[in-house]
N, C-alpha and C positions, 0 to 999 in steps of 0.2 A: 560410277553409274549415274549419279545425279547429274554430273556434267555432261555426260552422252545425252541423256534425256532433254537436257536444256538445249543441246545443239540442235537435236533432231526438230525440237519445237521451234526454235530461232530459224534455222534453214528452211524449214517447211513454210513458215510465215513469210520469209523474206523472198524466197522463189517464187511463191504462189503470188505475192503482190508484185513483183516484177513481171512475171507473165501477164498479170492482169492490166497493169500500166501498159505494158507493150501492147497488148490486144487493142488497146483504145487508139492506137497509132495506125491501125490498119483496117482494111476494108472488111466488113463482116460478111455481106452477102450481096449477090447479084441477082436480079429478076428481070423477067421480061413483062413490061408494061404494054400498053396499048399504043404508046407512042415512042416504043424503043427499050432497049436494054438500060437498066437502073443499077446503081450500086448504092450500098449505104455504108458509111464508115461506122465503125464500132462505138465511136463516142456519140454519133447521131442516134444510133439505136438505143444506147444506154440512156441518153437524155429524153429522146421521144416515147421510149418504151413505157416510163411512167405514167404518161398521159394516154397512152393507148386505150385505155378502157374508156376514156371520155369520148373516143371516136368509133366506138364500137369493136374494138380490138381486144375482146375479153380473153382469148386464149393467147394471143401475142403478149397481154399483160401477164397472165399466169407465168408462161416462160420468162417473162422479165424479172418476176419475183425471185429468181435465182439470184439476182445481184444483191437485194437486201438479205437474203437468206446467207449468202456467202459472207457478208459483212458481219452478220451476226454471229456465224459460226468462227470467224476469225477472231473476233473479239472475245468470245467464249473460249477459245482455244487459248488464247493468250492469257486467260484467268485460269487455265487449266481445267474447266468445267467439263463435264462428260457430256453434257447436252449438244456440245459442238459435234459430236459424232454424228448425231441425228440430222442436225440442222445442215452441216456440211453435205452429207450424203443427200439429203433431200435437194439441196441447191444443184449439185452435180447431175443429179437424176433430171431435174427439171430442165438443165440447160441440155443434157443429151438427147432429151425428148424432141427437141426441135430438128435433130438429124432426120427424123421421120417424116417431118412436114413436106409436103409437096407445093403447096400455095400460100402466100401470104397476103395479108390485107394491104392494099396498095392505094386505097383511098377511104375517107371517112364516109363516102356514100355506100361503102360495103363492098365494093370492086376489089376482087382479088387477083392476083397475077402469079404466074408459076414461079417457083424458085429455080433459077439456072444452076446457082452453085452458092455452097457456104466457102466462104473464102478464109484466108490465113487469119483474120481478126477472129472470126467466130472459134476457129481451131485452138488460138492461143487462149481465149476466154475459156473455153471447155478444160483446156490443159491446167490453167490456173486453179479451176474449181477441184478438178481431180487430184491436183497435187496436193492442195489443202488437205482434202479429204483423205488421200492416202496418209500424209503426216501425222493427221490425228490419230487416225488407227493405229499406225505404227507406234506413236508415242504412248497412246494408252496400253497396248498391247505389251510393250516393255516396262510400263509402269506397274502393270498388274502382275507381271512375272516375278515370282518369289526370288530373292537373292539368298547367296549362301549364308549371310549374317542373319537373315530372320529365322526364328524358331520354327515355322511353318515348313521350311526348306530341309530341315534336318531329317534323315531316314527314320522310319519308324521301326522299332526292334520288335 
């Protein structure tokens, strides 16, 4: 049972990290600005997102916080901390909330532009967070399951 749990943890972490890294090589979103259609790579969104609050992008920054939450959840899960469940779920929900956005901050002046599409990079990013969350919940569900060798699992007469 312990080997199976270890595999669930390792595979969840590795698959999630692979999807996250792959997402950084893709286009995250496309939007229509006043001077034409523009795209942002996932890597540029990751790097610029940390500074979005300085340019007036408070809500964009809130969604960006899914990244440090993901990292914290990943590290907590590697240490088998149960806090990883809540942190990873929060990261996934924050990332998913972006699906409902219609417009995005296009300039520090406060000008917004309509989002044309969420591209492959965004969906890979979301999948990486969801993969980690699913793996964490699966791991702790199996960990909390009584085994046949534990006294709690014996039938009561």
